C-alpha positions, 0 to 999 in steps of 0.5 A: 674209577673203574667202578664209577665207570661201570655204574655211571650213576648211583645204582640206588636212585640214578643220580649222576652226582652227589647232591653237593655236585661231587663225584659219586661215592664208592660203597663197600657192600661188605665192610673193608675190615670184613671183606676178603678183598674189599676192593673187588669190584663185585664188593663195590657200588657207585652211590650218591651221598644220601644213598651211601648213608642209607646203605651203610645201615643195611646188611649186604643182602638188603643193600643189593635188594635196595639197588635192584641187583639180583646177583654179584655177577651183575657187578663184574667189570667187563672189557676195558675196565677189567683190563685197566683194573688188572694193570693197575693192581699189578703196578700197585703190587710192584710199588708196594713190594719195593723198599721205598714205594714212593721212589718206584711211583716217582720213576714211573710217573717220570717215564710216563711224562717223558713218553707223553712229551715225545 
């Protein structure tokens, strides 16, 4: 969500949605299996379905050129998006380290719903 918010449109062609009307894809510049942190926002691009297929076939440097990105620094999250991602990652780490992560997520959801109704 943070990456889609950062980019706002396909970074290659400028479309706001994929051709089928669905949300943009989030593409890994360096494939998940090869990246140190595959979900680092500086490894992710918002792209439409057609551009996603094209970028998958290219090495990382060419992908960036295709999207007119000069530096990975351009992909850094700023402001509220960076804060949101930091909080989200903290919560995921807490849930993942619990004996039963589902119970933690359920309890957190219940707490959130109670706060909403008050």
